[in-house]
Biopython code that builds the backbone (N, CA, C, O; Angstrom):
import numpy as np
from Bio.PDB.StructureBuilder import StructureBuilder

atoms = [
    (1, "UNK", "N", (236.039, 34.616, 88.134)),
    (1, "UNK", "CA", (236.429, 36.254, 87.355)),
    (1, "UNK", "C", (235.190, 36.477, 86.094)),
    (1, "UNK", "O", (235.306, 37.558, 85.516)),
    (2, "UNK", "N", (234.414, 35.881, 85.769)),
    (2, "UNK", "CA", (233.529, 36.386, 84.861)),
    (2, "UNK", "C", (232.608, 37.129, 86.264)),
    (2, "UNK", "O", (232.234, 38.290, 86.100)),
    (3, "UNK", "N", (232.371, 36.637, 87.208)),
    (3, "UNK", "CA", (231.281, 37.349, 88.141)),
    (3, "UNK", "C", (231.681, 38.430, 88.569)),
    (3, "UNK", "O", (230.992, 39.414, 88.836)),
    (4, "UNK", "N", (232.911, 38.300, 88.667)),
    (4, "UNK", "CA", (233.239, 40.026, 89.276)),
    (4, "UNK", "C", (233.188, 41.086, 88.479)),
    (4, "UNK", "O", (232.763, 42.219, 88.702)),
    (5, "UNK", "N", (233.842, 40.433, 87.163)),
    (5, "UNK", "CA", (233.782, 41.517, 85.979)),
    (5, "UNK", "C", (232.318, 42.139, 86.035)),
    (5, "UNK", "O", (232.321, 43.369, 86.070)),
    (6, "UNK", "N", (230.914, 41.456, 86.053)),
    (6, "UNK", "CA", (230.149, 41.105, 85.724)),
    (6, "UNK", "C", (229.481, 42.425, 86.573)),
    (6, "UNK", "O", (228.902, 43.423, 86.145)),
    (7, "UNK", "N", (229.833, 41.969, 88.044)),
    (7, "UNK", "CA", (229.566, 42.822, 89.107)),
    (7, "UNK", "C", (230.138, 44.156, 89.090)),
    (7, "UNK", "O", (229.374, 44.993, 89.571)),
    (8, "UNK", "N", (231.564, 44.735, 88.568)),
    (8, "UNK", "CA", (231.814, 45.885, 88.069)),
    (8, "UNK", "C", (231.239, 46.153, 86.885)),
    (8, "UNK", "O", (231.254, 47.380, 86.794)),
    (9, "UNK", "N", (230.819, 45.764, 86.075)),
    (9, "UNK", "CA", (229.779, 46.574, 85.024)),
    (9, "UNK", "C", (228.481, 46.750, 85.873)),
    (9, "UNK", "O", (227.811, 47.731, 85.552)),
    (10, "UNK", "N", (228.019, 46.016, 86.854)),
    (10, "UNK", "CA", (226.996, 46.582, 87.134)),
    (10, "UNK", "C", (226.825, 47.968, 88.262)),
    (10, "UNK", "O", (225.869, 48.738, 88.365)),
    (11, "UNK", "N", (227.950, 47.948, 88.930)),
    (11, "UNK", "CA", (228.065, 49.259, 89.443)),
    (11, "UNK", "C", (228.154, 50.149, 88.565)),
    (11, "UNK", "O", (227.387, 51.106, 88.667)),
    (12, "UNK", "N", (228.997, 50.109, 87.576)),
    (12, "UNK", "CA", (229.201, 51.186, 86.919)),
    (12, "UNK", "C", (228.464, 51.795, 86.123)),
    (12, "UNK", "O", (228.668, 52.912, 85.649)),
    (13, "UNK", "N", (227.300, 50.878, 85.881)),
    (13, "UNK", "CA", (225.759, 51.179, 84.976)),
    (13, "UNK", "C", (225.191, 51.934, 86.422)),
    (13, "UNK", "O", (224.680, 53.038, 86.232)),
    (14, "UNK", "N", (225.229, 51.463, 87.791)),
    (14, "UNK", "CA", (224.277, 52.010, 88.740)),
    (14, "UNK", "C", (224.797, 53.583, 88.711)),
    (14, "UNK", "O", (224.007, 54.514, 88.872)),
    (15, "UNK", "N", (225.963, 53.740, 88.529)),
    (15, "UNK", "CA", (226.686, 54.824, 89.019)),
    (15, "UNK", "C", (226.152, 55.779, 87.923)),
    (15, "UNK", "O", (225.846, 56.919, 88.271)),
    (16, "UNK", "N", (226.027, 55.441, 86.739)),
    (16, "UNK", "CA", (226.196, 56.286, 85.645)),
    (16, "UNK", "C", (224.531, 56.901, 85.233)),
    (16, "UNK", "O", (224.088, 57.851, 84.587)),
    (17, "UNK", "N", (223.948, 55.736, 86.033)),
    (17, "UNK", "CA", (222.139, 56.097, 86.042)),
    (17, "UNK", "C", (222.008, 57.020, 87.175)),
    (17, "UNK", "O", (221.431, 58.086, 86.958)),
    (18, "UNK", "N", (222.405, 56.801, 88.215)),
    (18, "UNK", "CA", (222.702, 57.796, 89.925)),
    (18, "UNK", "C", (222.886, 59.312, 88.946)),
    (18, "UNK", "O", (222.053, 60.189, 88.721)),
    (19, "UNK", "N", (224.067, 59.209, 88.579)),
    (19, "UNK", "CA", (224.235, 60.796, 87.485)),
    (19, "UNK", "C", (224.088, 61.436, 87.237)),
    (19, "UNK", "O", (224.348, 62.598, 87.549)),
    (20, "UNK", "N", (223.075, 60.484, 85.824)),
    (20, "UNK", "CA", (221.961, 60.932, 85.011)),
    (20, "UNK", "C", (220.788, 61.676, 85.571)),
    (20, "UNK", "O", (220.334, 62.714, 85.089)),
    (21, "UNK", "N", (220.266, 60.958, 86.794)),
    (21, "UNK", "CA", (219.294, 60.871, 87.127)),
    (21, "UNK", "C", (219.739, 62.497, 88.120)),
    (21, "UNK", "O", (218.976, 63.458, 88.018)),
    (22, "UNK", "N", (221.016, 62.591, 89.018)),
    (22, "UNK", "CA", (221.079, 63.874, 89.749)),
    (22, "UNK", "C", (221.316, 64.780, 88.399)),
    (22, "UNK", "O", (220.728, 65.791, 88.783)),
    (23, "UNK", "N", (221.780, 65.107, 87.075)),
    (23, "UNK", "CA", (221.683, 65.571, 86.359)),
    (23, "UNK", "C", (220.512, 66.489, 85.653)),
    (23, "UNK", "O", (220.496, 67.691, 85.385)),
    (24, "UNK", "N", (219.600, 65.514, 85.472)),
    (24, "UNK", "CA", (218.496, 65.695, 85.056)),
    (24, "UNK", "C", (217.825, 66.294, 86.655)),
    (24, "UNK", "O", (218.215, 67.461, 86.627)),
    (25, "UNK", "N", (217.300, 66.181, 87.560)),
    (25, "UNK", "CA", (216.951, 66.895, 88.637)),
    (25, "UNK", "C", (217.997, 68.173, 88.506)),
    (25, "UNK", "O", (217.185, 69.037, 88.174)),
    (26, "UNK", "N", (219.101, 68.755, 88.546)),
    (26, "UNK", "CA", (219.811, 69.828, 88.932)),
    (26, "UNK", "C", (219.264, 70.667, 87.471)),
    (26, "UNK", "O", (219.058, 71.880, 87.504)),
    (27, "UNK", "N", (219.105, 70.006, 86.455)),
    (27, "UNK", "CA", (218.646, 70.985, 84.980)),
    (27, "UNK", "C", (217.071, 71.186, 85.138)),
    (27, "UNK", "O", (216.553, 71.947, 84.321)),
    (28, "UNK", "N", (216.279, 70.613, 86.060)),
    (28, "UNK", "CA", (215.011, 71.039, 85.934)),
    (28, "UNK", "C", (214.374, 72.119, 87.415)),
    (28, "UNK", "O", (214.978, 72.790, 88.252)),
    (29, "UNK", "N", (212.969, 71.857, 87.188)),
    (29, "UNK", "CA", (212.944, 72.445, 88.382)),
    (29, "UNK", "C", (212.632, 71.671, 90.066)),
    (29, "UNK", "O", (212.316, 72.210, 91.126)),
    (30, "UNK", "N", (212.823, 70.561, 89.807)),
    (30, "UNK", "CA", (212.718, 69.929, 91.157)),
    (30, "UNK", "C", (213.885, 70.348, 92.323)),
    (30, "UNK", "O", (213.924, 70.232, 93.548)),
    (31, "UNK", "N", (214.889, 70.938, 91.220)),
    (31, "UNK", "CA", (215.960, 71.017, 92.378)),
    (31, "UNK", "C", (215.638, 72.590, 92.741)),
    (31, "UNK", "O", (216.313, 72.851, 93.737)),
    (32, "UNK", "N", (215.053, 73.479, 92.428)),
    (32, "UNK", "CA", (214.395, 74.698, 92.890)),
    (32, "UNK", "C", (213.708, 74.000, 94.260)),
    (32, "UNK", "O", (214.072, 74.608, 95.267)),
    (33, "UNK", "N", (213.056, 73.187, 94.468)),
    (33, "UNK", "CA", (212.249, 73.121, 95.925)),
    (33, "UNK", "C", (213.287, 72.209, 96.495)),
    (33, "UNK", "O", (213.579, 72.285, 97.688)),
    (34, "UNK", "N", (213.828, 71.390, 95.729)),
    (34, "UNK", "CA", (214.709, 71.051, 97.406)),
    (34, "UNK", "C", (215.966, 71.847, 98.211)),
    (34, "UNK", "O", (216.412, 71.726, 99.352)),
    (35, "UNK", "N", (216.391, 72.886, 96.857)),
    (35, "UNK", "CA", (217.188, 73.926, 97.722)),
    (35, "UNK", "C", (216.138, 74.770, 98.575)),
    (35, "UNK", "O", (216.586, 75.320, 99.581)),
    (36, "UNK", "N", (214.564, 74.954, 98.225)),
    (36, "UNK", "CA", (213.867, 75.746, 98.839)),
    (36, "UNK", "C", (213.683, 75.328, 100.594)),
    (36, "UNK", "O", (213.815, 76.062, 101.573)),
    (37, "UNK", "N", (213.337, 73.895, 100.516)),
    (37, "UNK", "CA", (213.201, 73.112, 101.750)),
    (37, "UNK", "C", (214.589, 73.478, 102.529)),
    (37, "UNK", "O", (214.617, 74.215, 103.514)),
    (38, "UNK", "N", (215.495, 72.989, 102.069)),
    (38, "UNK", "CA", (216.868, 73.132, 102.685)),
    (38, "UNK", "C", (216.863, 74.583, 103.634)),
    (38, "UNK", "O", (217.174, 74.683, 104.821)),
    (39, "UNK", "N", (216.475, 75.495, 102.840)),
    (39, "UNK", "CA", (216.658, 76.921, 103.185)),
    (39, "UNK", "C", (215.863, 76.995, 104.215)),
    (39, "UNK", "O", (216.361, 77.196, 105.323)),
    (40, "UNK", "N", (214.266, 76.825, 104.044)),
    (40, "UNK", "CA", (213.492, 76.556, 105.008)),
    (40, "UNK", "C", (213.905, 76.210, 106.355)),
    (40, "UNK", "O", (214.016, 76.932, 107.345)),
    (41, "UNK", "N", (214.194, 74.464, 106.143)),
    (41, "UNK", "CA", (214.537, 74.270, 107.333)),
    (41, "UNK", "C", (216.326, 74.561, 107.853)),
    (41, "UNK", "O", (216.880, 73.872, 108.709)),
    (42, "UNK", "N", (216.723, 75.251, 107.413)),
    (42, "UNK", "CA", (217.732, 75.940, 108.074)),
    (42, "UNK", "C", (217.496, 77.437, 108.673)),
    (42, "UNK", "O", (218.177, 77.926, 109.575)),
    (43, "UNK", "N", (216.270, 78.157, 107.926)),
    (43, "UNK", "CA", (215.938, 79.191, 108.558)),
    (43, "UNK", "C", (214.879, 79.821, 109.216)),
    (43, "UNK", "O", (214.972, 80.728, 110.043)),
    (44, "UNK", "N", (213.839, 79.266, 108.786)),
    (44, "UNK", "CA", (212.641, 79.273, 109.386)),
    (44, "UNK", "C", (211.963, 78.132, 109.807)),
    (44, "UNK", "O", (210.747, 78.313, 109.751)),
    (45, "UNK", "N", (212.387, 76.648, 110.345)),
    (45, "UNK", "CA", (212.116, 76.102, 110.963)),
    (45, "UNK", "C", (211.850, 76.245, 112.230)),
    (45, "UNK", "O", (210.755, 75.965, 112.719)),
    (46, "UNK", "N", (213.019, 76.781, 112.994)),
    (46, "UNK", "CA", (212.311, 77.147, 114.645)),
    (46, "UNK", "C", (211.361, 77.826, 114.739)),
    (46, "UNK", "O", (210.875, 77.953, 115.862)),
    (47, "UNK", "N", (210.917, 78.320, 113.922)),
    (47, "UNK", "CA", (209.498, 79.402, 114.128)),
    (47, "UNK", "C", (208.477, 78.782, 113.911)),
    (47, "UNK", "O", (207.447, 79.407, 114.162)),
    (48, "UNK", "N", (208.330, 77.500, 113.431)),
    (48, "UNK", "CA", (207.274, 76.638, 113.767)),
    (48, "UNK", "C", (207.058, 76.266, 112.331)),
    (48, "UNK", "O", (207.971, 76.170, 111.511)),
    (49, "UNK", "N", (205.827, 76.069, 112.089)),
    (49, "UNK", "CA", (204.975, 75.731, 110.662)),
    (49, "UNK", "C", (205.801, 74.364, 109.841)),
    (49, "UNK", "O", (206.686, 73.557, 110.127)),
    (50, "UNK", "N", (204.921, 74.669, 108.673)),
    (50, "UNK", "CA", (205.729, 73.647, 107.647)),
    (50, "UNK", "C", (206.156, 74.124, 106.404)),
    (50, "UNK", "O", (205.647, 75.202, 106.098)),
    (51, "UNK", "N", (206.969, 73.627, 105.561)),
    (51, "UNK", "CA", (207.125, 74.436, 104.841)),
    (51, "UNK", "C", (206.409, 74.382, 103.531)),
    (51, "UNK", "O", (205.419, 73.689, 103.762)),
    (52, "UNK", "N", (206.387, 74.740, 102.301)),
    (52, "UNK", "CA", (205.180, 74.583, 101.207)),
    (52, "UNK", "C", (205.314, 73.354, 100.983)),
    (52, "UNK", "O", (206.418, 72.835, 101.151)),
    (53, "UNK", "N", (203.952, 72.428, 100.447)),
    (53, "UNK", "CA", (204.057, 71.373, 99.647)),
    (53, "UNK", "C", (204.460, 71.829, 98.405)),
    (53, "UNK", "O", (204.314, 72.991, 98.024)),
    (54, "UNK", "N", (205.168, 70.576, 97.510)),
    (54, "UNK", "CA", (205.936, 70.778, 96.987)),
    (54, "UNK", "C", (204.997, 71.673, 95.228)),
    (54, "UNK", "O", (205.491, 72.443, 94.405)),
    (55, "UNK", "N", (203.395, 71.006, 95.321)),
    (55, "UNK", "CA", (202.425, 71.773, 94.149)),
    (55, "UNK", "C", (202.304, 73.168, 94.794)),
    (55, "UNK", "O", (202.437, 74.032, 93.928)),
    (56, "UNK", "N", (202.102, 73.667, 95.997)),
    (56, "UNK", "CA", (201.731, 75.150, 96.325)),
    (56, "UNK", "C", (203.240, 76.081, 96.376)),
    (56, "UNK", "O", (203.360, 77.303, 96.472)),
    (57, "UNK", "N", (204.358, 74.977, 96.272)),
    (57, "UNK", "CA", (205.744, 76.147, 95.952)),
    (57, "UNK", "C", (205.673, 76.407, 94.522)),
    (57, "UNK", "O", (205.686, 77.544, 94.050)),
    (58, "UNK", "N", (205.599, 75.370, 93.859)),
    (58, "UNK", "CA", (205.582, 75.561, 92.311)),
    (58, "UNK", "C", (204.433, 76.699, 91.630)),
    (58, "UNK", "O", (204.725, 77.581, 90.822)),
    (59, "UNK", "N", (203.085, 76.423, 92.181)),
    (59, "UNK", "CA", (202.108, 77.366, 92.094)),
    (59, "UNK", "C", (202.489, 78.580, 92.331)),
    (59, "UNK", "O", (202.165, 79.360, 91.435)),
    (60, "UNK", "N", (203.321, 79.253, 93.609)),
    (60, "UNK", "CA", (203.472, 80.452, 93.861)),
    (60, "UNK", "C", (204.878, 80.679, 92.984)),
    (60, "UNK", "O", (205.074, 81.881, 92.804)),
    (61, "UNK", "N", (205.433, 80.216, 92.666)),
    (61, "UNK", "CA", (206.707, 80.417, 91.828)),
    (61, "UNK", "C", (206.205, 80.647, 90.310)),
    (61, "UNK", "O", (206.983, 81.416, 89.748)),
    (62, "UNK", "N", (205.450, 80.345, 89.705)),
    (62, "UNK", "CA", (204.773, 80.188, 88.695)),
    (62, "UNK", "C", (203.810, 81.550, 88.698)),
    (62, "UNK", "O", (204.067, 82.319, 87.772)),
    (63, "UNK", "N", (202.865, 81.920, 89.494)),
    (63, "UNK", "CA", (202.413, 82.838, 90.112)),
    (63, "UNK", "C", (203.391, 84.320, 89.710)),
    (63, "UNK", "O", (203.076, 85.246, 88.963)),
    (64, "UNK", "N", (204.778, 84.105, 90.585)),
    (64, "UNK", "CA", (205.559, 85.414, 90.883)),
    (64, "UNK", "C", (205.829, 85.594, 89.478)),
    (64, "UNK", "O", (205.436, 86.668, 89.022)),
    (65, "UNK", "N", (206.492, 84.687, 88.558)),
    (65, "UNK", "CA", (206.973, 84.746, 87.448)),
    (65, "UNK", "C", (206.184, 85.655, 86.584)),
    (65, "UNK", "O", (206.611, 86.749, 86.213)),
    (66, "UNK", "N", (204.798, 85.082, 86.214)),
    (66, "UNK", "CA", (204.121, 85.762, 85.037)),
    (66, "UNK", "C", (203.305, 86.737, 85.658)),
    (66, "UNK", "O", (202.715, 87.344, 84.765)),
    (67, "UNK", "N", (202.878, 87.337, 87.216)),
    (67, "UNK", "CA", (201.996, 88.430, 87.382)),
    (67, "UNK", "C", (203.173, 89.666, 87.265)),
    (67, "UNK", "O", (204.379, 89.616, 87.506)),
    (68, "UNK", "N", (202.472, 90.591, 86.879)),
    (68, "UNK", "CA", (202.748, 91.692, 86.797)),
    (68, "UNK", "C", (203.410, 92.222, 85.097)),
    (68, "UNK", "O", (203.168, 91.650, 84.034)),
    (69, "UNK", "N", (204.163, 93.296, 85.272)),
    (69, "UNK", "CA", (204.438, 93.434, 83.795)),
    (69, "UNK", "C", (205.841, 92.341, 83.413)),
    (69, "UNK", "O", (206.793, 92.382, 84.192)),
    (70, "UNK", "N", (205.887, 91.626, 82.499)),
    (70, "UNK", "CA", (207.198, 90.993, 82.311)),
    (70, "UNK", "C", (207.619, 91.487, 80.881)),
    (70, "UNK", "O", (207.594, 90.563, 80.068)),
    (71, "UNK", "N", (208.034, 92.809, 80.308)),
    (71, "UNK", "CA", (208.288, 93.036, 79.253)),
    (71, "UNK", "C", (209.641, 94.421, 79.704)),
    (71, "UNK", "O", (209.544, 95.384, 80.465)),
    (72, "UNK", "N", (210.619, 94.017, 78.982)),
    (72, "UNK", "CA", (211.530, 95.230, 78.566)),
    (72, "UNK", "C", (211.493, 96.671, 78.496)),
    (72, "UNK", "O", (212.250, 97.461, 79.060)),
    (73, "UNK", "N", (210.449, 96.931, 77.680)),
    (73, "UNK", "CA", (210.472, 98.265, 76.630)),
    (73, "UNK", "C", (208.913, 98.596, 77.524)),
    (73, "UNK", "O", (208.242, 99.590, 77.249)),
]
sb = StructureBuilder()
sb.init_structure("model")
sb.init_model(0)
sb.init_chain("A")
sb.init_seg("    ")
for serial, (resi, resn, name, xyz) in enumerate(atoms, 1):
    if name == "N":
        sb.init_residue(resn, " ", resi, " ")
    sb.init_atom(name, np.array(xyz, "f"), 0.0, 1.0, " ", f" {name:<3s}", serial, name[0])
structure = sb.get_structure()
């Protein structure tokens, strides 16, 4: 009985940890790269080539964000 209770507790902790990890990825920039790769695979993979690397994706994203005029007035 103790073994079964411990096993259930361990599974619960693992599920909770996985949920926290998913939430952290959702809130972080990491999710943007995952969405980009899925989009690339669905719409551009047939044309050949490779998707951007993670570092190149974030470099281009940062460059787009900060290049040009970034003010309202």
